[in-house]
C-alpha positions in Angstrom: -9.7 15.3 4.2 -6.5 15.5 2.2 -6.3 12.2 0.2 -2.9 11.4 -1.3 -2.3 9.0 -4.1 1.4 8.6 -3.7 2.5 8.4 -7.3 5.9 9.7 -6.3 6.6 6.6 -4.3 5.7 3.8 -6.7 6.6 0.4 -5.3 7.6 -2.5 -7.5 6.3 -5.9 -6.5 9.4 -8.0 -6.8 8.8 -11.6 -7.8 10.6 -14.5 -6.3 12.1 -17.6 -8.0 9.9 -18.9 -10.8 7.9 -15.7 -10.7 6.5 -16.4 -7.3 4.3 -13.5 -6.1 5.2 -12.3 -2.6 2.6 -12.3 0.2 4.3 -9.3 1.9 5.0 -6.0 0.2 6.3 -2.6 1.3 3.5 -0.1 1.0 5.1 3.1 2.4 8.4 4.4 3.6 9.7 7.4 5.5 10.6 10.3 3.3 9.7 13.6 1.7 7.7 13.3 -1.5 6.3 15.7 -4.1 2.9 15.0 -5.6 1.8 16.8 -8.8 -1.6 17.6 -7.4 -1.1 17.7 -3.6 2.4 19.2 -3.4 5.1 18.3 -1.0 4.3 16.0 2.0 6.3 14.0 4.4 5.9 10.4 5.8 7.5 10.1 9.2 7.9 7.1 11.6 5.0 8.6 13.5 2.8 8.6 10.4 3.5 4.9 9.8 3.0 4.0 13.4 -0.3 5.8 13.4 -1.4 4.1 10.2 -0.6 0.6 11.7 -2.5 1.5 14.9 -5.5 2.6 12.9 -5.5 -0.6 10.8 -5.2 -2.7 14.0 -8.2 -0.8 15.5 -10.2 -1.2 12.2 -10.8 2.6 12.3 -12.4 2.6 8.8 -14.7 -0.3 9.7 -14.0 -2.1 6.4 -11.3 -4.5 5.1 -8.5 -2.8 3.3 -7.9 -3.8 -0.3 -5.3 -3.3 -3.0 -7.2 -2.2 -6.0 -6.5 -1.7 -9.7 -5.5 1.9 -10.8 -6.9 3.6 -7.7 -10.4 2.5 -8.4 -11.4 1.5 -4.9 -15.0 1.1 -5.8 -14.2 -1.7 -8.3 -12.4 -5.0 -8.2 -9.9 -5.8 -5.5 -6.5 -7.2 -6.4 -5.7 -8.2 -2.8 -7.0 -8.0 0.7 -4.7 -6.7 3.5 -4.4 -9.2 6.3 -2.0 -7.3 8.5 0.5 -4.5 8.7 4.0 -4.6 10.0 6.5 -1.9 10.8 10.1 -2.7 9.9 13.5 -1.0 9.9 13.0 1.0 13.1 9.5 2.1 12.0 10.8 3.6 8.7 8.9 1.1 6.5 5.3 -0.1 6.5 4.7 -3.6 5.1 1.5 -5.3 4.3 0.7 -9.0 4.4 -1.7 -9.5 1.5 -4.0 -12.2 0.2 -3.9 -11.8 -3.6 -6.9 -12.6 -5.7 -6.2 -15.3 -8.3 -6.6 -12.8 -11.1 -4.1 -10.4 -9.5 -1.6 -13.2 -8.7 -1.7 -14.2 -12.4 -1.3 -10.6 -13.6 1.7 -10.1 -11.3 3.3 -13.5 -12.2 3.0 -12.7 -15.9 4.4 -9.2 -15.4 1.2 -7.6 -16.7 1.2 -5.5 -13.5 4.5 -4.6 -11.7 3.9 -1.5 -9.6 1.4 0.0 -7.1 1.2 3.2 -5.2 -0.6 3.8 -1.9 -3.7 5.9 -1.7 -4.3 7.4 1.8 -5.5 10.3 3.8 -3.5 12.0 6.6 -6.8 12.8 8.4 -9.8 10.4 8.3 -13.3 11.5 9.4 
């Protein structure tokens, strides 16, 4: 299994008026990326469509979480409630339920960015 922590595609969580934390965030987009450990890889519309389908089928058998610093065995920052394809399947967005702690860290700008951690093949 080739697991990618997509540090070349950091996403900023943009706050709304009065530092309101959004409940939907873009988690991946189509493009070619270069990772210092895993090399060059490409995200295609098919990749995003397959990820959404796997989420909808609950392929992993567990709820997906946003975590802190790629420590998936530790505290969750948010739980993914749903995935949505946008912009002609070139963007994958998540509807998330932030924990109170994460919502506060984001609102106070203690945290601003995240990067997805995924595998192209899951067994």
